[in-house]
C-alpha positions in Angstrom: 3.0 -10.3 -9.9 5.1 -7.2 -9.3 3.4 -3.8 -9.6 4.6 -0.2 -9.0 2.3 2.7 -8.3 2.9 6.5 -8.1 0.7 7.7 -5.2 -1.1 11.0 -5.1 -1.4 13.5 -2.2 1.2 11.8 0.1 4.9 12.1 0.9 5.9 8.8 -0.6 6.9 8.9 -4.3 6.3 5.2 -5.3 4.8 2.0 -3.9 6.2 -1.3 -5.0 4.0 -4.4 -4.5 4.4 -8.1 -5.0 1.1 -10.0 -5.0 0.7 -13.8 -5.5 -2.6 -15.7 -5.3 -4.4 -12.7 -3.8 -1.8 -12.5 -1.0 0.6 -9.6 -0.3 4.1 -11.0 -0.7 5.8 -7.6 -0.1 5.3 -3.9 -0.1 7.9 -1.2 -0.1 7.6 2.6 -0.3 10.0 5.1 -1.8 10.1 8.3 0.3 7.7 9.1 3.1 7.9 8.2 6.8 10.5 5.5 6.6 9.9 3.6 9.9 6.1 3.7 9.6 6.1 2.6 6.0 8.5 -0.3 6.7 6.2 -1.3 9.6 3.1 -1.3 7.3 5.0 -3.6 4.8 5.9 -6.0 7.6 2.3 -6.0 9.0 0.6 -6.7 5.7 3.1 -9.3 4.4 1.2 -12.6 3.9 -2.2 -11.0 4.3 -5.1 -11.5 1.9 -5.3 -8.4 -0.4 -9.0 -8.0 0.4 -8.3 -8.0 4.2 -5.6 -5.3 3.8 -8.0 -3.2 1.7 -10.8 -3.6 4.3 -8.5 -2.6 7.1 -6.7 0.4 5.6 -8.8 1.9 2.8 -9.8 5.4 3.7 -7.1 6.0 6.3 -6.0 9.6 6.3 -2.8 11.4 7.3 -3.1 14.8 9.1 -5.3 17.1 7.1 -4.9 15.1 3.9 -7.9 13.1 2.7 -5.6 10.1 2.0 -2.5 8.4 3.4 0.3 6.1 2.2 -1.8 3.2 3.5 -4.8 4.4 1.6 -2.7 4.9 -1.5 -1.4 1.3 -1.1 -5.0 0.1 -1.1 -5.5 1.9 -4.4 -2.4 0.3 -5.7 -3.5 -3.2 -4.6 -6.9 -2.8 -6.3 -5.1 -1.8 -9.5 -2.7 -4.7 -9.2 -5.3 -7.4 -8.8 -7.5 -6.0 -11.6 -4.7 -6.5 -14.1 
């Protein structure tokens, strides 16, 4: 399943996910810290969605109470609930 999400409170403008059989097939971000977000996509590729969420949910960025990684977890939860 492919899913796009518009994150809130972060620099990235969109998160694109592909999830199959509760595994992250791919993640890409539009905008934000290009190198770091590409790295996140590479690191979570092939991982179980629940594992990604348990590792990255609640991560913050600077003074923000969220981060692109945290917003990706929100997107993943929405994607698997569909």
